[in-house]
C-alpha angles and dihedrals in degrees: 000000000000135000091238099053103026127225125326112197138157132195118200129194129178121183123193135174109263096211092244099079095274139090127255127201109215090168120045109145133146137177122214125304088025108070121173126209127184112221134190109298131212117239110305093353123102116208127209129181124207107220121194108228092193141354109306155199097033126170109294095021122127115197125180133190118194120186127176124188115195127209114306094359122126124209133179112194122187141148131249095227144358118293113235121201111211133183096247130192095272090062126203130078126332121215130209117186124188119189118184129181128186123187127211109296093011125122130207129186110192104189111157124167121257124302110223122198106207122207112288095018126125115201134174116194122192118187118183123180126186118187130181114235091265097043125117128216142181110183126177126187122182122181126185123194108221133340120271111305098003136102118263127259122228118272132187113183128179124186122190125179124184126187118193090349093306122113111237095170134021114161136153131201125194121184142151131052112347095017119129114284119273098038091122096039131099091278091051130034094330094220094311122130101204124066130173147174133208118195120189121185120188127159091227091064087074089067098032109032119200115246121239112250145140122258106209120298116338103011134088134183115220124184113222129218093268139029090313144094132203126210115195121190142174127192141168092251145005096263094057091043091056091050091053094050094043089051091050092051091049089049090054090053 
């Protein structure tokens, strides 16, 4: 860690079936500011919270979260609070990489709190998920442009999901000052400041695909080319965005 280059930190989680109907965590290691805490699980599911040990990501920081779910293990991974991207003294762009892997019969629920891009910040988020053909996933991403009453920071976010080695989703969003024109227009965020995605992968979707439809104002359900579905949503604020995505997940069962 240096003032010139910012912080480099990685958090690693590996979940495996413990042979007794539960899930063990042989790897649970984080570097500041990425602290990991195991919390009380539910049945076969292990639960881990990502706890920010200090303000991050700042300009120049590069943070990485790596989670691997082995066969027949179940992991729920969340965060204790919203992540706020700030300009920082080092200046420049901050990076946040998330790499998730789910083996056959494994299940991962990646449900962090909102990512907020404060005024003056520049953040690039890369989320990559690789699932075996029999893996299960619930992934939620929520991004908010600016805190209350301030201008947005700049955000570039790319989400890639592969099932059985085949890409079922690869999308990129760029918004905020300096982003390509039109990001805030009717074909983009439409004046909203909160945007989110929900990706659900279940093997049974291959036999019973989910129908495309809207879910109220600001959310749409889109079946993907595989056993997966994408929910995209925009909202005026983080609270209403969460309600839209929670409602979509409940609707999907």
